[in-house]
C-alpha positions as CSV (number, residue, x, y, z in Angstrom):
1,M,-164.8,-71.4,2.6
2,K,-163.0,-74.3,3.7
3,T,-162.2,-75.0,0.1
4,K,-161.1,-71.8,-0.5
5,W,-158.6,-71.8,2.2
6,T,-157.5,-75.1,1.6
7,I,-156.4,-73.8,-2.1
8,T,-154.8,-70.6,-0.4
9,I,-152.9,-72.7,2.0
10,A,-151.7,-75.1,-0.5
11,L,-150.9,-72.1,-3.2
12,A,-148.7,-70.3,-0.3
13,A,-147.0,-73.6,0.6
14,V,-146.1,-73.8,-3.2
15,L,-145.1,-70.2,-3.5
16,W,-142.9,-70.6,-0.4
17,G,-141.2,-73.9,-1.2
18,G,-140.2,-72.1,-4.5
19,T,-138.9,-69.3,-3.1
20,A,-136.9,-70.9,-0.7
21,G,-135.6,-73.7,-3.1
22,A,-134.5,-70.9,-5.3
23,Q,-132.5,-69.2,-2.5
24,D,-131.0,-72.8,-1.3
25,A,-130.0,-73.6,-5.0
26,Y,-128.1,-70.3,-5.0
27,P,-125.7,-69.8,-7.1
28,S,-127.0,-71.9,-9.9
29,R,-125.1,-70.0,-12.7
30,P,-121.5,-68.4,-13.1
31,I,-121.3,-65.3,-11.2
32,R,-119.2,-62.2,-12.4
33,I,-116.4,-60.2,-10.6
34,L,-115.9,-56.8,-12.2
35,V,-112.5,-54.8,-12.3
36,P,-112.3,-51.5,-12.8
37,F,-108.6,-51.6,-14.2
38,S,-106.6,-53.7,-16.8
39,A,-105.3,-57.1,-16.7
40,G,-102.2,-57.5,-14.5
41,S,-103.4,-54.6,-12.1
42,L,-103.3,-56.0,-8.7
43,V,-106.9,-55.5,-8.3
44,D,-107.4,-57.7,-11.3
45,T,-104.8,-60.2,-9.6
46,I,-106.7,-60.5,-6.5
47,A,-109.8,-60.5,-8.2
48,R,-108.6,-63.8,-10.1
49,M,-106.8,-65.5,-7.3
50,Y,-110.4,-65.1,-5.1
51,G,-112.5,-65.9,-8.2
52,E,-110.7,-69.3,-8.8
53,K,-111.1,-70.3,-4.9
54,L,-114.7,-68.9,-4.7
55,G,-115.6,-70.9,-7.8
56,A,-114.3,-74.1,-6.2
57,R,-116.2,-73.6,-3.3
58,I,-119.6,-72.9,-4.7
59,G,-119.4,-75.0,-7.6
60,Q,-120.0,-72.5,-10.1
61,P,-117.6,-70.7,-12.3
62,V,-116.6,-67.0,-11.3
63,V,-115.8,-65.0,-14.4
64,V,-113.6,-61.9,-14.0
65,E,-114.4,-58.9,-16.5
66,N,-112.3,-56.0,-16.9
67,K,-114.4,-53.0,-17.2
68,V,-111.7,-50.4,-17.4
69,G,-112.1,-46.4,-17.6
70,S,-112.6,-43.4,-15.3
71,G,-111.0,-44.6,-12.4
72,G,-113.7,-47.4,-11.6
73,I,-116.7,-45.4,-12.6
74,I,-117.6,-47.5,-15.8
75,A,-117.0,-50.5,-13.8
76,S,-119.6,-49.4,-10.9
77,Q,-122.3,-48.4,-13.3
78,T,-121.9,-51.7,-14.9
79,L,-122.2,-53.1,-11.5
80,L,-125.4,-50.9,-10.7
81,A,-127.0,-51.6,-14.2
82,A,-127.0,-55.7,-13.7
83,P,-129.5,-57.4,-12.0
84,F,-129.2,-57.2,-8.4
85,D,-129.6,-60.9,-8.0
86,G,-126.0,-61.8,-6.3
87,Y,-124.7,-62.7,-9.6
88,T,-122.6,-59.6,-10.2
89,F,-119.8,-58.2,-7.8
90,E,-116.9,-55.8,-8.3
91,M,-113.5,-55.8,-6.7
92,V,-112.8,-52.5,-6.3
93,S,-109.4,-50.6,-4.4
94,S,-109.1,-47.0,-2.6
95,S,-110.1,-45.4,-5.5
96,H,-114.0,-46.5,-4.9
97,A,-113.8,-44.1,-2.0
98,I,-111.8,-41.6,-3.6
99,N,-114.0,-41.3,-6.5
100,A,-116.7,-40.1,-3.8
101,T,-114.7,-36.5,-3.3
102,L,-113.0,-36.5,-6.5
103,Y,-116.1,-36.4,-8.8
104,P,-118.5,-33.7,-7.8
105,K,-121.3,-35.4,-9.9
106,L,-120.8,-39.2,-9.7
107,P,-123.7,-41.2,-11.6
108,Y,-124.6,-43.0,-8.4
109,D,-124.0,-42.3,-4.7
110,T,-121.1,-44.6,-3.4
111,T,-122.6,-45.0,0.1
112,K,-126.4,-45.8,-0.9
113,D,-126.2,-47.5,-4.1
114,M,-123.4,-49.8,-3.1
115,T,-122.5,-52.3,0.2
116,C,-119.2,-53.7,1.1
117,V,-119.1,-57.5,0.9
118,A,-115.6,-58.0,2.2
119,L,-112.4,-56.0,2.8
120,V,-109.8,-58.4,1.8
121,A,-106.3,-57.1,1.6
122,S,-104.2,-53.8,1.7
123,S,-100.9,-52.8,0.5
124,P,-98.4,-49.6,0.6
125,S,-97.3,-48.1,-2.7
126,V,-93.7,-47.7,-3.4
127,I,-92.3,-44.6,-4.8
128,I,-90.3,-45.3,-8.0
129,T,-88.2,-43.3,-10.6
130,R,-86.0,-43.7,-13.7
131,N,-82.6,-45.1,-13.4
132,D,-81.1,-42.5,-15.7
133,L,-82.4,-39.6,-13.7
134,G,-79.4,-40.5,-11.5
135,V,-81.4,-39.7,-8.3
136,K,-81.3,-42.1,-5.2
137,T,-83.4,-40.3,-2.6
138,V,-86.4,-38.3,-2.4
139,A,-84.6,-35.4,-1.4
140,E,-82.6,-35.4,-4.7
141,F,-85.8,-36.1,-6.7
142,V,-87.6,-33.1,-5.5
143,A,-84.4,-30.7,-5.8
144,L,-84.4,-32.0,-9.7
145,A,-88.3,-31.6,-9.9
146,R,-88.1,-28.2,-8.8
147,Q,-85.3,-27.1,-11.2
148,K,-87.7,-28.5,-14.0
149,P,-91.1,-27.4,-12.8
150,G,-93.8,-28.6,-15.3
151,S,-91.6,-30.4,-17.2
152,M,-91.6,-33.7,-14.9
153,N,-94.4,-36.4,-15.1
154,F,-96.3,-39.1,-12.6
155,G,-98.0,-41.8,-13.8
156,S,-101.0,-43.6,-12.3
157,G,-103.6,-46.1,-13.4
158,G,-106.3,-43.5,-14.1
159,V,-107.9,-40.2,-12.8
160,G,-109.1,-41.1,-9.0
161,T,-107.1,-44.3,-8.7
162,A,-105.0,-44.5,-5.5
163,A,-101.6,-44.1,-7.3
164,H,-103.2,-40.8,-8.9
165,L,-104.1,-39.7,-5.4
166,A,-100.6,-40.7,-4.1
167,G,-98.8,-38.5,-6.7
168,E,-101.1,-35.7,-6.1
169,Y,-100.3,-36.1,-2.0
170,F,-96.8,-36.1,-2.8
171,R,-97.0,-33.2,-5.1
172,S,-98.5,-31.2,-2.6
173,Q,-96.3,-32.1,0.2
174,T,-92.9,-31.8,-1.7
175,K,-94.3,-28.3,-3.3
176,T,-93.4,-29.9,-7.0
177,D,-94.9,-29.0,-10.2
178,L,-95.3,-32.3,-11.5
179,V,-97.8,-33.5,-14.4
180,H,-100.3,-36.3,-13.8
181,V,-100.2,-38.9,-16.8
182,P,-103.3,-41.4,-16.5
183,Y,-103.0,-44.9,-17.9
184,K,-105.2,-48.0,-17.9
185,G,-103.4,-49.7,-15.1
186,V,-100.7,-48.4,-12.8
187,Q,-98.5,-51.5,-14.1
188,E,-98.5,-49.3,-17.6
189,A,-97.1,-46.5,-15.5
190,V,-94.5,-48.8,-14.3
191,T,-93.5,-49.9,-18.0
192,E,-93.4,-46.0,-19.0
193,I,-90.9,-45.4,-16.1
194,I,-88.6,-48.1,-17.4
195,G,-89.1,-47.0,-21.3
196,G,-87.7,-43.3,-19.8
197,R,-91.0,-41.8,-20.9
198,I,-92.3,-40.5,-17.4
199,E,-90.2,-40.1,-14.3
200,L,-92.5,-41.1,-11.1
201,A,-94.9,-43.5,-10.1
202,F,-96.7,-44.8,-7.0
203,P,-97.7,-48.7,-7.5
204,P,-98.3,-51.3,-4.8
205,V,-95.1,-52.9,-3.7
206,S,-96.1,-56.3,-5.5
207,I,-96.2,-54.5,-8.9
208,A,-93.0,-52.8,-8.5
209,L,-91.1,-55.4,-7.0
210,P,-89.9,-57.5,-10.0
211,Q,-88.6,-54.1,-11.6
212,V,-86.9,-53.0,-8.5
213,R,-85.2,-56.4,-7.7
214,A,-84.1,-56.3,-11.3
215,N,-82.8,-52.8,-11.1
216,K,-85.1,-51.6,-13.8
217,V,-86.4,-48.8,-11.7
218,T,-85.1,-47.1,-8.7
219,A,-87.1,-47.1,-5.5
220,L,-86.9,-43.9,-3.3
221,A,-89.4,-44.9,-0.3
222,V,-92.3,-47.0,0.6
223,T,-95.5,-45.3,2.0
224,S,-96.3,-47.4,4.9
225,A,-95.7,-46.5,8.5
226,E,-92.8,-49.3,8.6
227,R,-90.4,-50.7,5.9
228,S,-91.6,-53.5,3.9
229,T,-89.9,-56.7,4.7
230,L,-90.1,-57.5,0.6
231,L,-87.7,-54.2,0.4
232,P,-85.9,-53.8,3.7
233,D,-83.3,-51.3,2.3
234,V,-85.9,-48.9,1.2
235,P,-86.7,-46.1,3.5
236,T,-90.4,-45.1,4.3
237,A,-91.4,-41.9,3.0
238,Q,-91.1,-40.7,6.3
239,E,-87.5,-41.6,6.8
240,A,-87.1,-40.1,3.6
241,G,-87.8,-36.4,4.7
242,L,-91.7,-36.3,4.3
243,P,-93.1,-35.9,8.0
244,G,-96.3,-37.7,8.2
245,F,-96.6,-39.3,4.7
246,E,-98.6,-42.2,5.0
247,F,-100.5,-43.9,2.0
248,G,-101.9,-47.5,1.6
249,I,-104.1,-49.3,-1.0
250,W,-107.1,-51.4,0.1
251,Y,-108.9,-53.9,-2.0
252,A,-112.7,-55.0,-1.3
253,L,-115.5,-56.9,-3.1
254,V,-118.7,-55.0,-3.4
255,A,-122.3,-55.2,-4.7
256,S,-125.3,-53.6,-5.4
257,S,-127.1,-52.6,-1.7
258,K,-130.2,-53.9,-3.3
259,T,-128.9,-57.7,-3.4
260,P,-130.8,-59.7,-1.1
261,K,-129.1,-59.8,2.6
262,P,-129.1,-63.6,2.5
263,L,-127.0,-63.7,-0.9
264,L,-124.5,-61.0,0.3
265,E,-124.3,-63.1,3.7
266,R,-123.5,-66.6,1.9
267,V,-120.5,-64.7,-0.5
268,A,-119.0,-62.6,2.2
269,N,-119.0,-66.0,4.2
270,E,-117.2,-67.5,1.4
271,V,-114.6,-64.8,0.9
272,R,-113.8,-65.1,4.5
273,A,-113.1,-68.4,4.0
274,V,-110.9,-67.6,1.1
275,T,-108.9,-65.6,2.9
276,A,-108.1,-67.8,5.7
277,M,-106.8,-70.7,3.3
278,P,-102.8,-70.6,4.1
279,D,-102.0,-70.5,0.4
280,I,-104.2,-67.5,-0.4
281,R,-102.4,-65.6,2.9
282,D,-98.9,-66.9,1.7
283,K,-99.6,-65.6,-1.7
284,L,-100.9,-62.1,-0.6
285,V,-97.7,-61.8,2.1
286,Q,-95.2,-62.7,-0.5
287,Q,-96.3,-59.8,-2.6
288,G,-96.3,-57.4,0.4
289,I,-100.0,-57.5,0.7
290,V,-101.7,-57.9,4.4
291,P,-104.9,-60.1,4.4
292,K,-108.0,-58.6,5.9
293,Q,-111.3,-59.8,7.3
294,A,-113.8,-57.3,7.6
295,V,-117.3,-58.0,6.2
296,L,-120.4,-56.5,5.2
297,G,-121.4,-53.8,8.3
298,E,-118.1,-53.7,9.5
299,C,-116.7,-53.3,6.1
300,D,-119.7,-50.9,5.0
301,R,-118.3,-48.9,8.1
302,Y,-114.4,-48.7,6.9
303,V,-115.6,-47.5,3.5
304,D,-117.4,-44.6,5.0
305,A,-114.3,-43.7,7.1
306,Q,-112.0,-43.9,3.9
307,I,-114.4,-41.8,2.1
308,A,-113.7,-38.9,4.7
309,E,-110.4,-39.6,5.1
310,L,-109.2,-39.8,1.3
311,G,-111.8,-37.2,0.5
312,A,-109.7,-34.8,3.0
313,L,-106.7,-36.0,1.1
314,V,-108.5,-35.2,-2.1
315,K,-109.3,-31.5,-1.1
316,A,-106.0,-30.6,0.5
317,S,-103.9,-31.8,-2.3
318,G,-106.2,-30.1,-4.6
319,A,-106.7,-33.1,-7.1
320,K,-109.3,-32.5,-9.9
321,P,-110.1,-34.9,-12.6
322,D,-107.9,-34.6,-15.8
């Protein structure tokens, strides 16, 4: 009996030591960050920015993979199909919360199947239009759109994206008949405006800023409560005649909810440390992006609140998947 107990205790010690050692060694191979939109999108830019710094901190490469399609659903499905071992994450935007209402039959449960590791940033959008339309204000654009119902288009980074919902919100608030044209990324919608193929888009300030400064597009308004310091001459949507119109885009790192909590805590702490880096904060602020520091439970509560808030906007605007 004594011999049996000795063997059992020795075996338990080996197993416990092996488990602890494996966890202590995390990460022992490259980590993936999935991005639901195309290269050059703000989500992609933020993911690569954080991936570089995280890789340096944890001693393993962080590989960013673009999984484009269905407003982020394909990337989320890829995340949930991967082993929940702390080696696959997804950088999402507000569309992560929008999809929970926009799509009545998602192939996953946003709140149950995924958990928010860290909220990293938020950004207002800017309403831009073509220069050759000859409009300089929201009121002028709305007047023109009402003269041509169903013939003017707004572009977004895909169905269910923040730029899509911003456009639907604008359409419902202004009572204009605009046609939604989805692209793989909102930056492509900006390019289409420059090319004269669509009339309106709602990109983040950082995506539109170079084109606004180069006078390639006309900025009608920003969707924040206050003017952007990067576009001080551009009025807010409320100043431009849309009472109560306020809309922002946020960015967060999410994981499968089945991921072991110690691994989530490790990554959350590393992400928080990256956000606190002066050079990262400067890069974000210079692009009109506000750094955020919510992690884990606090981040989950934020996402839950956004699902409710943005879901109400989806219902009020009448937005539907195209």
